[in-house]
C-alpha positions, 0 to 999 in steps of 0.5 A: 161902446154899448149904449144903455138905457136913459130909462130906469128898470123898475124892480120886480114886484114879488107876489102877492103873499096868501094864506089859508087862514082868512085871519092870516090874510088878513093880519098880513093884508093889514100890517104885513108879515109884522103882524101876523107875527104879532097875530102867532103871538098873541094866540100862542100866548092866549093858548099857554093861559089856557094851561095848552103849551105852544111853541113856534118850532112846533109848525114852523122849521124855521124861526127867520124864515117860518117855513111850515112845516108838515101838519103845520096847517092843522096844527094852526086849526086846532091852536084856533079851537083852542084859544076861540073855547076858552 
């Protein structure tokens, strides 16, 4: 017969997420991935109001897990410049 420990093992903690952009990191720290999505949607909406069309798929390969495409960071910086200029 095998003995099992009586103490429950805690699940391993997920590694802390880190973002390159301070603005995105602050949103994540405030409210997790949901807050980041709200921030990104707001930025895209503001860019559209200024006449520049952005879509999530321009920077993300998959809209469920949101992995970044090559050049996504540079595209994000352009988005921030467009939004801050208007």
